[in-house]
N, C-alpha and C positions, 0 to 999 in steps of 0.2 A: 408374089414374092417367092412362094415355094417353087414356082417354075424357074425363076432366076437363080435361086440359091440352094434349093433343096435337092433331095435324091431324085434320080431320073432312071428311066429304063431306056436303054439304047440297044437295038438289035436283040431284044428279049433278055438282056443282061442288066441287072441293077448296078447303078454307079452311085457312089456316095456323093452327096452334094457338099457345099461348104457349110451349110447350116442344116440342122435337123429340125423339122417342123412337127408339131403335134397339136391335136385339138382334143378337147374333152367336151362332149355334148352335155348340155345341162338338162338332166332328167331327174325324176324322183329318186332314181337309184344313185346318180352321181352327185346330187346336191349336197349331201353330207360331206363327201370327200372334198368337193370344191370349196364349200363354205367353211367347214371346220378344220380340215387338215391343211388345205392350201391357203386358207384364210382369205379367199377372194370374195369380196362382198358385193361387187357389181359385175354384172354380166352384160356384154362381153368384156373381157380383160385381155390385154396382150402383155406377155412377159417375155423377156429375153434373158437367157441364162448362158453363162460361160461355165461349162461343167455343171456343178450344182449351185453356183453362186448367181443370184439374181442381180443383173446389172442394169435392167431397165424395166419399167412397168407403166402402163397407162390403161385406164378403164373407161367404161361407159359413163361412170359418174363424173368424168372430167377432172378428177383430182389431179393436182400437179404432183407428178412423181419425179422423174428425172428429166423432164422435158418442159420447156416453156410453152409449148403448143400442144395441148391435149387433143386427142382425136375428135373429129366431128362425128356426132352420132345422129342418126335419123331413125324414125320409126318408133312404134310403141312397143310395149312389153320388153323383151330382151334387148331390142335395138340392134343396130348394125353399125360397126365402126367403118366409116367411109374413107377417112384420111389415114392411111397407114404410112405416109411419108416420114413421120418422126421415127418409126420403127425401122424403116428402110435406111434412113440416115445413120441410125445407131449400128445396124448390122454392117453397113459399109465402113464405118469408122473402125469397128473391131477387125474387119478383114484386112484393113490397111496396116494394121500394127504387126510388128514382129512378135515372135513368141515371148521374148524378153519384155517388150513393151506391154503386151497383154498381161504378163505376170505382174508387172509393176502397177498397172491399172487396177488389177484385181485386189492388190493390197490396199488400195484406197477406197474400195467399195465396202460399204457397210451392209453386209448380207444379213437378212433376218433368219436364215437357217431353216426356213419353212419347208423348202423342197426336200432337203436332206432328211429332216424329221419325218415328213410325210412318206418318203420312200422307206425309211426304217420301220415306221408304224404300220405301213400297208403291206410290207413284204410277207409278214406272217400274221395269220388270224389267231384267234384264241387257242386253236388246236395245234398251232405251230406248223401249219401247212402253208406252202407258198401261195400267195393270192396274186393272180394276174388279171 
């Protein structure tokens, strides 16, 4: 999906894609951030945001989030999400909307505010230095 919708490099120049993709590797260092600040309890988890508003989520746990067909997961331990079609359909549906339609849809979304809070909490440590 990142190849289809994400940022690319063409002739040694970066070009913005339609969607910004990010991954957070689950390690001892990132576990607290993932579990406590982002409140992600199952790994892997896929989330889609429009700005700071979460509009879609699905996880290894197979919990019904905003889709009737949770991803298929194989493997032990952290597992692997094999079926990303629900996410791809959601991305495509957002890209087909006009700016006004996206704004109207965002008004109907009940966002938990977790990303915005995590950004605010993580931006400065106890000494008020930026943390990246």
